C-alpha positions as CSV (number, residue, x, y, z in Angstrom):
1,M,0.2,-0.4,0.2
2,S,1.5,3.5,-0.9
3,E,2.8,5.5,1.7
4,L,0.1,8.3,0.5
5,S,-3.2,5.9,0.9
6,T,-2.6,5.5,4.6
7,S,-1.7,9.1,5.5
8,T,-3.9,11.6,6.9
9,C,-3.7,15.3,7.0
10,T,-1.6,17.3,9.3
11,N,-3.8,20.3,9.1
12,C,-7.5,19.1,9.6
13,E,-6.4,15.2,9.7
14,T,-9.2,13.5,7.3
15,P,-7.5,10.5,5.6
16,V,-5.9,11.2,2.2
17,N,-5.0,8.6,-0.3
18,E,-4.3,11.7,-2.9
19,K,-1.8,13.9,-3.4
20,F,-3.6,16.5,-1.9
21,C,-6.2,16.3,1.1
22,G,-9.7,16.3,-0.4
23,H,-11.0,18.6,2.3
24,C,-8.6,21.7,3.3
25,G,-6.6,20.9,0.1
26,Q,-3.7,20.7,1.9
27,P,-0.6,19.1,0.5
28,A,-0.3,15.5,1.6
29,V,3.4,15.6,2.2
30,L,4.8,19.3,2.8
31,K,7.4,20.8,1.0
32,R,10.7,21.4,3.7
33,I,10.5,25.6,4.1
34,D,14.1,25.8,2.3
35,S,16.2,28.4,-0.5
36,H,13.8,27.0,-3.3
37,Y,10.7,27.3,-0.9
38,V,11.4,30.7,-0.7
39,L,12.3,32.0,-4.1
40,H,9.1,30.3,-5.3
41,E,7.0,31.5,-2.9
42,V,8.8,35.1,-3.9
43,Q,8.4,34.2,-7.7
44,H,4.7,33.8,-6.9
45,L,4.5,37.2,-5.6
46,L,5.7,38.9,-7.8
47,H,4.0,36.0,-10.6
48,V,2.9,38.9,-13.8
49,E,-0.6,37.1,-13.1
50,K,-2.8,37.0,-10.4
51,G,0.8,38.5,-8.6
52,L,1.8,41.9,-7.2
53,L,4.1,43.9,-10.0
54,Y,0.2,42.2,-12.1
55,T,-1.9,44.4,-9.5
56,I,0.2,47.2,-9.4
57,K,0.4,47.8,-13.5
58,E,-3.6,47.6,-13.2
59,L,-4.2,49.9,-10.7
60,L,-2.0,52.2,-11.9
61,L,-3.5,52.4,-15.5
62,R,-6.9,51.3,-15.2
63,P,-8.1,51.4,-11.1
64,G,-11.7,51.9,-11.7
65,R,-12.5,48.9,-13.5
66,N,-9.8,46.4,-12.0
67,V,-12.1,47.0,-8.7
68,R,-15.5,46.3,-9.9
69,E,-14.2,43.4,-11.7
70,Y,-12.2,42.5,-8.2
71,L,-15.3,42.9,-5.9
72,T,-18.1,41.5,-8.9
73,K,-16.7,39.6,-10.9
74,K,-12.9,38.1,-10.8
75,R,-11.0,37.6,-6.8
76,D,-8.1,36.2,-8.4
77,K,-6.3,38.6,-10.7
78,L,-5.2,41.4,-7.8
79,V,-3.4,40.7,-4.8
80,K,-5.9,40.3,-1.8
81,P,-6.4,43.7,-0.8
82,V,-4.9,43.9,2.7
83,V,-2.0,42.4,1.4
84,Y,-1.6,44.7,-0.8
85,I,-1.6,47.8,1.4
86,I,0.3,46.2,4.4
87,I,3.5,45.0,1.6
88,T,3.4,48.4,-0.3
89,S,3.6,51.0,3.0
90,L,6.2,48.5,4.1
91,V,7.7,49.3,1.1
92,Y,7.5,52.5,1.5
93,S,8.3,53.0,5.7
94,T,11.6,50.7,4.3
95,I,12.8,52.8,1.9
96,A,11.9,55.9,3.8
97,H,14.0,54.2,7.3
98,F,16.6,53.5,4.9
99,F,17.5,56.8,3.7
100,H,15.7,59.1,7.3
101,I,13.2,60.5,4.8
102,E,11.0,61.6,7.4
103,K,11.8,63.1,11.0
104,E,10.4,61.9,13.8
105,I,7.5,63.7,15.2
106,G,7.7,65.0,18.6
107,S,10.9,63.2,19.9
108,T,11.0,64.9,23.3
109,A,7.4,65.3,23.3
110,T,4.8,62.9,25.8
111,S,1.7,63.7,24.6
112,A,-0.9,61.2,24.4
113,T,-2.1,62.5,20.8
114,I,1.9,62.5,19.9
115,G,2.1,58.4,20.8
116,I,-0.6,57.9,18.6
117,F,0.8,59.8,15.7
118,R,4.0,57.8,16.6
119,W,2.6,54.8,16.0
120,V,1.0,55.6,12.8
121,E,4.5,56.8,11.9
122,H,5.6,53.4,12.5
123,H,2.7,51.1,11.3
124,Y,1.4,52.6,8.0
125,G,0.0,49.7,6.8
126,Y,-2.2,49.0,9.9
127,A,-3.1,52.7,10.0
128,N,-4.0,52.8,6.2
129,I,-6.3,50.8,7.2
130,I,-7.8,52.7,9.9
131,I,-7.2,55.8,8.1
132,G,-9.4,54.1,5.5
133,L,-12.3,53.2,7.3
134,F,-12.8,56.9,8.4
135,I,-12.7,57.7,4.2
136,A,-14.9,54.6,3.2
137,L,-17.8,56.9,5.9
138,W,-18.0,59.9,3.5
139,L,-17.6,57.8,0.4
140,K,-20.3,55.9,1.2
141,L,-22.2,59.0,2.4
142,I,-21.6,60.7,-1.3
143,F,-21.7,58.2,-3.6
144,R,-24.1,56.3,-1.8
145,K,-26.4,56.1,-4.4
146,Y,-23.9,53.7,-6.4
147,H,-25.1,50.9,-4.0
148,Y,-21.5,50.1,-2.8
149,N,-21.4,48.0,0.7
150,F,-18.5,49.7,3.5
151,F,-16.2,46.9,3.0
152,E,-16.5,47.0,-0.7
153,I,-15.3,50.6,-0.5
154,V,-12.9,49.1,2.3
155,V,-11.4,47.3,-0.8
156,L,-11.3,50.4,-2.8
157,L,-9.0,52.2,-0.7
158,C,-6.1,49.2,-0.1
159,F,-5.9,49.4,-3.4
160,T,-6.1,53.1,-4.0
161,M,-4.2,53.4,-0.5
162,G,-1.3,51.1,-1.1
163,T,-0.8,52.9,-4.6
164,G,-0.4,55.7,-3.0
165,M,2.2,54.4,-0.9
166,L,4.3,53.3,-3.6
167,I,4.1,56.3,-5.6
168,M,5.6,58.2,-2.3
169,A,8.1,55.3,-2.4
170,V,9.3,56.1,-5.8
171,F,9.8,59.8,-4.4
172,A,11.5,58.7,-1.4
173,L,14.0,56.6,-3.3
174,A,15.0,59.1,-5.7
175,Q,14.7,61.9,-2.7
176,G,17.4,59.7,-1.2
177,V,20.0,58.5,-4.2
178,L,19.7,61.9,-5.8
179,H,19.9,63.7,-2.7
180,V,17.3,66.9,-3.6
181,S,13.4,67.7,-2.1
182,L,11.0,65.5,-3.8
183,M,8.9,64.6,-1.1
184,M,6.4,67.0,-1.4
185,A,5.1,66.1,-4.4
186,G,5.7,62.3,-3.1
187,S,3.2,63.7,-0.4
188,I,0.8,65.5,-3.2
189,L,1.0,63.2,-6.3
190,P,-0.9,60.1,-4.0
191,F,-3.8,62.3,-2.9
192,I,-3.9,63.5,-6.5
193,Y,-3.9,59.9,-7.5
194,C,-6.5,58.3,-5.2
195,A,-8.9,61.1,-5.6
196,W,-8.5,60.0,-10.1
197,A,-9.1,56.6,-9.2
198,I,-11.7,56.8,-6.6
199,G,-13.5,59.3,-9.1
200,Q,-13.0,56.4,-12.0
201,F,-14.4,53.3,-10.0
202,F,-17.8,55.7,-8.9
203,A,-18.1,57.5,-11.7
204,G,-16.9,56.8,-14.7
205,K,-16.2,60.1,-16.7
206,K,-18.6,62.3,-14.2
207,P,-15.7,65.3,-13.6
208,L,-18.0,65.9,-10.8
209,G,-17.6,62.4,-9.0
210,Y,-13.3,62.7,-9.4
211,L,-14.1,66.4,-7.7
212,L,-15.9,64.7,-4.8
213,A,-13.8,61.3,-4.3
214,F,-11.3,64.2,-3.2
215,V,-13.2,65.8,-1.0
216,A,-14.4,62.6,0.8
217,Y,-10.9,61.7,0.7
218,M,-9.9,64.8,2.5
219,L,-12.8,64.6,4.2
220,G,-11.6,61.6,6.0
221,M,-8.5,62.5,6.3
222,F,-9.5,65.3,8.3
223,S,-11.9,63.1,10.5
224,F,-9.4,60.5,11.0
225,Y,-6.5,63.2,12.6
226,L,-9.7,65.1,14.6
227,V,-10.8,62.3,16.3
228,V,-7.0,60.9,17.3
229,V,-6.7,64.8,19.2
230,F,-9.7,64.1,20.4
231,V,-8.6,60.8,21.7
232,G,-5.2,61.9,22.8
233,T,-6.7,65.4,24.5
234,M,-9.3,63.0,26.9
235,V,-6.4,60.3,27.9
236,D,-3.8,63.3,28.9
237,V,-6.9,65.1,30.7
238,L,-7.8,61.9,32.4
239,A,-4.1,60.8,33.2
240,K,-3.9,64.6,34.9
241,M,-7.0,63.8,36.9
242,M,-5.4,60.5,38.0
243,H,-2.4,62.2,39.3
244,A,-4.1,64.7,40.2
């Protein structure tokens, strides 16, 4: 009797008599993690189809159409949205840290508000997802006639904000290599891209849709920072009251 006919899946403990578990899909025999395994995973991530490079290209050229297709037709063409925004934010953070692009916020201050902004500065991936929730609320309100639900709009923002982080990463890399101040433009262009991509998603060729997308984006950013300041101030007030 073959080895596979008597094996049990190590993931769900279902009897396995093929190369893959019929219940959960895990290989009957897991390959050992070595240099070949890691190289294969990297190649898979960067694969032209369904990979990071393909996703970046499509989101730069046709963001509205590709995100609509992701939501309604094809889920396997693009990298998963949360994975995408975390990876792209990590790329920017790594470049910015390596070239010392950003000065740490309030390095000698100790307020709770400054502490939150420091966390945002060091965790762009997770922070962008949180900021996206605020922007999504405004987009849901302003574009409510399009009947996309809140979570679908969050997916849109993961893709667009992630691409915005890559645009910033390119400018940060250029500034670090060329020693020329470029981050002013590098900070403005992601906003323009996001407004364009969101407007394309909702409104197609209607100019007003792009303006409304920009307004919603800025309102979401402002709302996030307003909440941070409010929460930080309340924490500081409560801390003072407890130590009074």
